[in-house]
C-alpha positions in Angstrom: 14.5 0.2 16.4 14.1 4.0 15.6 10.1 4.2 14.4 11.1 5.9 11.1 13.7 3.3 10.5 10.8 0.6 11.3 8.6 2.5 8.9 11.1 2.4 6.2 12.1 -1.3 6.5 8.5 -2.4 7.0 7.3 -0.3 3.9 10.3 -1.8 2.0 9.1 -5.3 2.8 5.6 -4.4 2.1 6.4 -3.3 -1.5 9.0 -6.1 -2.1 6.6 -8.7 -1.5 3.4 -6.9 -2.9 4.7 -5.8 -6.1 6.8 -9.0 -6.1 3.7 -11.0 -6.5 2.6 -8.8 -9.4 5.9 -9.3 -11.2 5.7 -13.1 -10.4 2.2 -13.2 -12.2 2.8 -10.8 -15.0 6.3 -10.9 -16.2 7.5 -13.6 -18.8 8.7 -17.0 -18.0 8.4 -16.6 -14.2 7.3 -19.7 -12.3 4.0 -17.8 -11.3 3.2 -16.4 -14.8 -0.4 -16.0 -15.5 -1.7 -17.3 -12.3 -4.2 -14.6 -11.9 -5.9 -12.2 -9.6 -6.3 -14.5 -6.7 -2.7 -14.8 -6.3 -1.9 -11.1 -6.7 -4.6 -10.2 -4.1 -3.3 -13.0 -1.6 0.3 -12.1 -2.1 -0.7 -8.2 -1.3 -2.5 -9.5 1.9 0.5 -11.4 3.2 2.8 -8.6 2.1 1.0 -6.3 4.4 1.1 -8.9 7.2 4.8 -9.3 6.8 5.3 -5.5 6.9 3.3 -5.1 10.2 4.8 -7.8 12.1 8.2 -6.4 11.4 7.5 -2.6 12.1 4.7 -3.0 14.5 6.7 -3.2 17.7 8.6 -0.2 17.0 6.4 2.4 15.0 2.7 0.8 15.0 3.3 -0.2 11.3 1.6 2.6 9.7 3.0 1.7 6.3 0.6 4.0 4.7 0.4 7.8 5.0 -3.5 7.1 5.0 -3.1 5.3 8.3 -0.7 8.1 9.7 -3.2 10.9 8.6 -6.4 8.9 9.6 -4.8 8.4 13.2 -3.9 12.1 13.3 -7.4 13.3 12.3 -8.7 11.2 15.0 -6.3 12.5 17.6 -4.6 9.3 18.1 -1.1 10.3 16.6 0.7 13.9 16.6 0.6 15.9 13.5 4.1 16.7 13.9 5.2 13.2 13.3 3.2 12.6 10.0 5.8 14.2 7.8 8.5 12.2 9.1 6.4 8.9 8.9 5.4 9.7 5.3 8.8 10.5 4.2 10.1 7.2 5.8 7.3 5.2 4.0 7.9 6.8 0.6 11.7 6.1 0.8 10.9 2.5 1.8 8.5 2.1 -1.0 11.1 3.3 -3.6 13.7 1.0 -2.2 11.2 -2.0 -2.2 10.4 -1.4 -5.8 14.1 -1.3 -6.7 14.6 -4.4 -5.2 11.7 -5.9 -7.1 13.3 -4.7 -10.3 16.9 -6.3 -9.2 15.0 -9.6 -8.3 13.2 -9.8 -11.9 15.6 -8.1 -14.0 16.1 -11.0 -16.4 12.1 -11.3 -16.6 11.7 -7.7 -17.2 14.0 -7.8 -20.2 12.3 -10.8 -21.4 8.9 -9.4 -21.2 9.4 -6.4 -23.4 5.7 -5.2 -22.9 5.9 -1.7 -21.2 2.1 -1.9 -19.8 3.1 -5.3 -17.9 6.4 -3.9 -16.8 4.6 -0.7 -15.3 1.9 -2.8 -13.5 4.9 -4.2 -11.5 5.6 -0.8 -10.0 2.3 1.3 -9.9 -1.4 1.1 -10.4 -3.7 2.2 -13.4 -7.4 1.9 -14.0 -9.0 -0.7 -16.0 -11.2 1.8 -17.4 -10.1 5.4 -17.3 -12.7 7.8 -15.7 -11.3 10.1 -13.1 -14.3 10.5 -11.0 -15.0 6.8 -10.6 -11.2 5.9 -10.2 -11.2 8.4 -7.4 -14.4 7.0 -5.8 -12.9 3.5 -6.0 -9.7 4.5 -3.9 -11.9 6.6 -1.5 -14.1 3.5 -0.9 -11.2 1.0 -0.6 -9.2 3.2 1.6 -12.3 4.2 3.8 -12.9 0.3 4.5 -9.3 -0.3 5.4 -8.9 2.5 7.6 -12.3 2.2 9.4 -11.4 -1.5 9.9 -8.0 -0.5 11.4 -9.5 1.7 14.0 -12.0 -1.1 15.2 -9.4 -3.8 15.0 -7.2 -1.9 17.3 -9.4 0.3 19.2 -7.7 3.4 17.9 -4.5 2.6 19.5 -2.0 2.1 16.5 0.4 4.6 17.5 4.2 4.2 18.0 5.4 1.1 19.7 1.9 -0.4 19.7 1.4 -3.7 17.9 -2.0 -4.3 16.4 -4.5 -5.4 19.3 -1.6 -6.1 21.4 -1.2 -9.7 20.0 2.1 -9.3 18.3 2.3 -11.1 14.9 -1.2 -12.6 15.4 -2.6 -9.1 15.6 -1.5 -8.6 12.1 -3.7 -11.0 10.7 -7.1 -9.1 10.6 -5.4 -6.1 8.9 -4.2 -8.8 6.2 -7.6 -10.2 5.9 -9.1 -6.6 5.3 -6.7 -5.7 2.7 -7.3 -9.4 1.1 -11.0 -8.5 1.1 -10.6 -5.2 -0.4 -8.6 -6.6 -3.1 -10.9 -9.3 -4.1 -14.0 -7.2 -3.8 -13.1 -3.6 -4.8 -9.8 -4.0 -6.4 -10.6 -4.8 -9.9 -11.3 -1.0 -11.1 -8.1 0.8 -10.3 -5.7 -1.9 -8.8 -6.5 -0.9 -5.3 -3.5 1.4 -4.2 -5.4 2.3 -1.0 -1.9 3.7 0.1 -0.5 6.9 -1.5 3.2 5.9 -1.4 2.4 2.3 -2.4 1.8 3.9 -5.9 4.0 7.0 -5.8 7.0 5.6 -4.4 7.4 2.7 -7.1 6.0 5.1 -9.6 9.2 7.3 -9.2 11.6 4.4 -8.9 9.9 3.2 -12.4 10.7 6.8 -13.7 14.2 6.3 -12.7 15.0 2.6 -13.8 16.8 1.9 -17.1 13.8 -0.3 -18.2 13.9 -0.9 -22.0 11.0 0.4 -24.0 9.4 1.5 -20.7 6.4 4.1 -20.9 6.4 7.4 -19.2 5.1 6.4 -15.8 1.6 7.7 -16.5 2.1 10.7 -14.4 -1.1 12.2 -15.5 -3.2 9.4 -13.4 -0.6 9.6 -10.6 -2.7 12.2 -8.4 -5.6 9.6 -8.2 -4.1 7.2 -6.0 -2.8 10.1 -3.8 -5.9 12.0 -3.6 -8.5 9.1 -3.1 -6.7 7.4 -0.2 -6.4 10.7 1.7 -10.0 11.5 1.3 -11.0 8.1 2.3 -9.0 7.9 5.4 -10.4 11.3 6.5 -13.9 10.2 6.1 -13.1 6.9 7.9 -11.4 8.9 10.7 -14.4 11.3 10.8 -17.1 8.6 11.1 -14.9 6.8 13.8 -14.9 9.9 15.7 -18.6 10.4 15.4 -19.5 6.9 16.4 -17.1 6.9 19.4 -18.7 10.0 20.7 -22.2 8.6 20.5 -21.2 5.3 22.0 
């Protein structure tokens, strides 16, 4: 499989399952309605696992611009390949969000609560405070990317599965995402991935949802800038620790 196709499909599966669990918990009359934060964080962790095992053998399963940029900063991935990977990830995220809408269309129509509908696509803070919201995304992404470096030994480039163990190697990455959601996710909804937020936000803006809000574009920069800063700090620290080791 072409690496860009792998990134597209892997990211689509990531968003389908990740935003899918949010829809299952929040939307009216679903079987999982009101089942809570533990279900959401667990579903997102397993969504990461599914995306990584599908894309891993072909692209390294970045599925996240923060991973691609972090690896490039650390010299583990060519900068020339970053734009193509990010575009594939963005399109995959948009497609995954559309599939969530298609899957839960009847429940979106039944919910009639713009805030709950929007939460099935993009993140928003529990309390709006730009500085602390950015910090939340910086810290969450920092933990993710630093952990990824040490899980994989920095070898997370094209055609390399995580730590060389195939699907088993994806489990530690899923656990890290689960831990971030449980411990750090309550403030902003832990995007920790610019396209995880931006792609579905664009899809939300385009979809014919009834009584929808305006996609909260004033906040959209936070889950983009925060993860980029976080991945840069993680990559810098990894390089520093590696050079001293």
